Steps between C-alpha positions, in 0.01 A plus 500: 500500500623848409493792743509852356728729699523861376436398141728195491359145517688263732474124531396421856740212568737374765860433401424128469194565284698740281773238456246241386341748261842593359591133457185446295590793275851363457355169382284655229646524151425869452621834635395644836632791705490583869524842666589576862363849577606696807360838615719689251334305219157613621602865499657468155204310355263774615679743267584254220191325355715279275698375799175431685368307199818290484479420872135402472567281196757284682430133565592554865535820701658440841517761780871555557483789747355505851345836406280319249381258769425788741318693226286197421406467867415869526275472194317200648643262239759307700763291325609167643870583504785701360679296234848652441624471145827340606317224687277429201814498283661243732189283483505512119871411497426198717223400261727548198773297671260209544418492129853583380401817316675796342548843664586841350595798718434847357593820680723670759848642449757326278632188670222472759283255306801273443586492870136449592488211255804336659342517844165373374662200331686416821162464675302359209738276301237357266429841346667598174602867494438560131593869493548835673470862393558815704234768512707773336377458145325729254399263221210295638463288187863383512452391860176326406681299231771403751243377751298316238812327365575372852160325522434556872217345696528757779601863450587745778453859377676740737489841332311697764139612479325583276758405235511132591123458502455681169785296349334174602160608369644615167767239428438208734293286266777525239771366735378142500501501881219335690522737797654845548512678835569870561739506794666840534827474695480127574810415296710710737371287788576174319844636408571579866526876445193582711407331825139421586368605838532245783198271532387675818472831310317327215241346733428844649451649155805722549713386208461850353642653821799267494572595141469867587747444785745345255429747217408839655507656153161335445338731759349726233321207337391350829348829615239472224376158604263609783309681225370159390343445844345847488353426157366167622329669794356759263354226280350325802327813629390603151307177463 
């Protein structure tokens, strides 16, 4: 069941349910894409109708940010759980490892995807890393041809929002991939360049605070996020 939160439709799933849904998509012999919106996505989609359309056309939309979960609760449309993109990515890697599939990593700075791939293969040895490409490209069609030639089953698209979502919606079906996931900065985590918050912080919904502690330059972006809660309250009272 979908829940509409500030114009974006989310799948109301636990992590386990999302993993099962993703596994089914990965088994089908056609293209699917998954988005993982956080509060910044909601603010951007409000001003960008095309971005909102792309988000709402995804096969799965999973609430990555705790601000989305709080907004849903404020609006009287509670979601079962936050499903971080990196955890969904790990579940799909485990699924791909079981079937011995092919993985392509697209995005991040030069060299990051390669290092991420090395670390992924160390954990999931039955996966074939069929290609990598950094996110610093201008010619989208050339990159499309590179991905398509690699014949991936699973494609991680880590170009930042809304570029990654629009890229998947425009080019994804031409890649030959069964499943593409928009994952922002996840390759830096897999490469070991960025550390996730300790589990205790994650359980409290404070992963954003831990990241702000580690990267204080993000304060300007973080300061905008309470606006999502204000908008959610406004929608609740309006109705």
